[in-house]
Structure formats: C-alpha cells, structure tokens
FIFIMI-168576 format. One line per field, with one value per residue (C-alpha): x negated, y, z negated; residue in three letters; chain. Coordinates in nm, 4 decimals, m for minus. Each point is the difference from the previous one (the first is absolute). Layout:
# residues N
xx <- X ...
yy <- Y ...
zz <- Z ...
type <- ala ...
mol <- A ...
# end
This chain:
# residues 150
xx <- 5.4999 m0.0870 0.1857 m0.2201 m0.2479 m0.3465 m0.3703 m0.1983 m0.3160 m0.2132 0.1632 m0.0643 m0.3671 m0.0415 0.1566 m0.2220 m0.3100 0.0889 0.0572 m0.3341 m0.1866 0.1546 m0.0761 m0.3617 m0.0478 0.1431 m0.2278 m0.3074 0.1008 0.0406 m0.3318 m0.1792 0.0829 m0.1939 m0.3058 m0.1400 m0.3305 0.0455 m0.2430 0.0020 m0.1000 m0.2792 m0.1329 m0.0002 m0.1762 m0.2599 m0.0572 m0.0265 m0.2523 m0.1985 m0.0076 m0.1125 m0.2829 m0.1066 0.0005 m0.2021 m0.2472 m0.0431 m0.0389 m0.2321 m0.2074 0.0264 0.0629 0.3505 0.2086 0.3533 0.0451 0.3239 0.1601 0.3539 0.1590 m0.2341 m0.2534 m0.2619 m0.3212 m0.3638 m0.2991 m0.3551 m0.2267 m0.3475 0.0264 0.3185 0.3631 0.1781 0.3785 0.1363 0.1658 0.1647 0.3783 0.0342 m0.2711 0.0369 0.1481 0.3763 0.2207 0.3028 0.3447 0.1395 0.0873 m0.2263 m0.3101 m0.2845 m0.1000 m0.3043 m0.0300 m0.3375 m0.1528 m0.1689 m0.1112 m0.1961 0.1009 m0.2573 0.1343 m0.1960 m0.1777 m0.0812 0.3619 m0.0569 0.1233 0.0950 0.3694 0.2388 0.3681 0.1570 0.3618 0.1956 0.2742 0.3079 0.3416 0.1233 m0.2272 m0.3581 m0.2086 m0.3427 m0.2770 m0.2298 m0.3515 m0.1493 m0.3457 0.0927 0.3682 0.2396 0.3661 0.3002 0.2551 0.2868 m0.1176 0.1713 0.1494 m0.2420
yy <- m1.2889 m0.3087 0.0850 0.2952 m0.0577 0.1546 m0.0612 m0.0498 0.1959 m0.3093 m0.0541 0.3629 m0.0254 m0.3178 0.1664 0.3093 m0.2200 m0.1846 0.3290 0.1367 m0.3130 0.0202 0.3736 m0.0569 m0.2790 0.2203 0.2922 m0.2248 m0.1402 0.3472 0.1113 m0.2815 0.1686 0.3113 m0.1865 m0.0682 0.1820 0.3373 0.1766 0.2948 m0.2197 m0.1632 0.3353 0.1385 m0.3148 0.0407 0.3680 m0.0820 m0.2784 0.2210 0.2816 m0.2450 m0.1197 0.3607 0.0798 m0.3145 0.0931 0.3514 m0.1186 m0.2923 0.1472 m0.3175 m0.0191 m0.1263 m0.0240 m0.0803 m0.2879 m0.0996 m0.1914 0.0134 m0.1745 0.0516 0.2300 m0.0173 0.1555 m0.0998 0.1014 0.0344 m0.2520 0.0891 m0.0206 m0.2074 0.0767 m0.2310 m0.0135 0.1477 m0.2564 0.2124 0.0018 0.3590 m0.0194 m0.3545 m0.0646 0.0625 m0.1589 0.2049 m0.1591 m0.1612 0.2355 0.2856 0.1076 0.2506 0.2339 0.2259 0.1776 0.1646 m0.1841 m0.3355 m0.2019 0.0310 0.3501 0.1263 0.1595 0.3004 m0.0580 0.3694 0.1014 0.0616 m0.3104 m0.0257 0.0946 m0.2441 m0.0907 m0.3449 m0.0573 m0.2703 m0.1208 m0.2148 m0.0333 0.2319 0.2881 0.1215 0.1716 0.1580 m0.0510 0.2995 0.0119 0.3511 m0.0974 0.0344 m0.0840 m0.2596 0.0854 m0.1859 0.2002 m0.0932 m0.0166 0.1978 m0.2219 m0.0405
zz <- m3.2699 0.1861 0.3192 0.0973 0.2812 m0.0167 m0.0318 m0.3128 m0.0662 0.0645 0.3402 0.0960 m0.1007 0.2069 0.3059 m0.0425 m0.0310 0.3206 0.1852 m0.1289 0.1160 0.3470 0.0265 m0.1086 0.2538 0.2768 m0.0968 0.0050 0.3376 0.1493 m0.1488 0.1822 0.3307 m0.0985 m0.1333 0.3455 0.0469 0.1679 0.2291 m0.2400 m0.2953 0.2013 0.1228 m0.3537 m0.1250 0.2744 m0.0877 m0.3727 0.0629 0.2361 m0.2556 m0.2685 0.2267 0.0692 m0.3721 m0.0789 0.2746 m0.1363 m0.3596 0.0717 0.2801 0.2091 0.3721 0.0646 0.3148 0.1070 0.2445 0.1689 0.2809 0.1314 m0.3004 m0.2984 m0.1622 m0.2718 m0.1230 0.0332 m0.2095 0.1316 m0.1684 0.1217 0.3775 0.0196 m0.0698 m0.2411 m0.0490 m0.3209 m0.2246 m0.2692 m0.0055 0.1252 0.2666 0.1372 0.3429 0.0163 0.2659 0.1039 m0.0293 0.3138 0.2807 m0.1180 0.1889 m0.0283 0.2806 m0.0315 0.3325 0.0335 m0.2956 m0.0191 m0.2994 m0.2134 m0.1079 m0.2490 m0.3164 m0.1151 m0.3280 m0.0045 0.0607 0.3688 0.1796 0.3661 0.0370 0.1681 0.0150 0.0099 0.0990 m0.1835 0.2364 m0.0444 0.1557 m0.2771 0.1004 m0.0314 m0.2648 0.0285 m0.2519 0.0384 m0.1444 0.0173 m0.1257 m0.3657 m0.0509 0.1397 0.0547 0.1450 0.1998 0.2319 0.3613 0.2699 0.2677 0.2879
type <- met arg gly glu ala gly met thr leu val glu met ile val val leu ala ile val ala ile ile ala gly ala ala ala leu gly leu gly ala leu ser arg ala pro ser val glu ala glu ala arg arg phe ala asp arg leu gln tyr ala val asp glu thr met met gly gly glu glu arg ala leu val trp asp glu thr ser tyr gly phe val leu arg asp gly arg ala trp arg pro glu thr gly glu arg leu ala arg his arg leu pro gly gly met thr leu asp ala lys gly ala ser pro pro ala leu leu gly gly asp gly ile gly met pro phe ala val arg val asn ser ala gly gly ser trp leu val ile tyr asp gly leu asn ala thr ala ile pro ala arg pro ser
mol <- A A A A A A A A A A A A A A A A A A A A A A A A A A A A A A A A A A A A A A A A A A A A A A A A A A A A A A A A A A A A A A A A A A A A A A A A A A A A A A A A A A A A A A A A A A A A A A A A A A A A A A A A A A A A A A A A A A A A A A A A A A A A A A A A A A A A A A A A A A A A A A A A A A A A A A
# end
C-alpha cells in the first residue's frame, strides 16, 4: 500500500540517535555547572591531606609541620635544623581555588604535627562565598565539619 504515510525503522533509529545525542550534550552542559570546586570539597581535601601528613609523621618518626597563608597550605619536614618544603603529591603546597581563603584564628604557622600522636590542636576555617567549613586537628586526627555562621 503505497499511499500510507509513516516512518521506516531506519528513520526512527536516526531520529532516536539524534535525540540521544542532544540529551547527552545537554546533560554534560548541566554537569559542568556543578563541577566548580566547593568549599566542602576543599575542606575535606585539606583534612585528608592533613591526616595523611599526621600518619606519615607517626610512621616515619620525622618532624613535620603544617604551613599556610590566606590562600594556600602545605607541609614542611625538618631536615637537621632547617625546614624544607615537602614535594610529594599529597604533601606539596596546595593553592585554594579562586575566592576561597583560610583563617586560623589563634594559630600561626608552622603548626607542628605530633609524631608521637600528641600534636598541638588547632582549627582552620576554609571560607568562600558559598559558606565555611572547619578543619579540626585534635592532636591525632583531622576532621572537616560545616562551620556555624559567625
């Protein structure tokens, strides 16, 4: 019956493929909005790196300290009488993404990490326009928690 209008199977598959490509491109575009670094992710990264440094200090018996400024932090290792910056991927200096800052009221660098499990406790606030998180070091463990508005 040549007079009937309709779509062939090939035409339907082509249309579905085009719709799938457009939907995939839209999903990837929307996902890019949420890939911006968040203050929570940075605070958790900071706590994880700090905990790693504490664990390395306890296992290796070296003297290690945390150093920071308003926009970055890193770790230093005592080499005789001098401090030298760590260069390993997890302990090297890390610069915070734009707009984020560190605030450590009551603490000043360097903050010694306890090789014997008894380090000096401190808290560092990671701030951004999207909120604040605290990274708390109790002398043995590092934890990131949401900060109460001040």
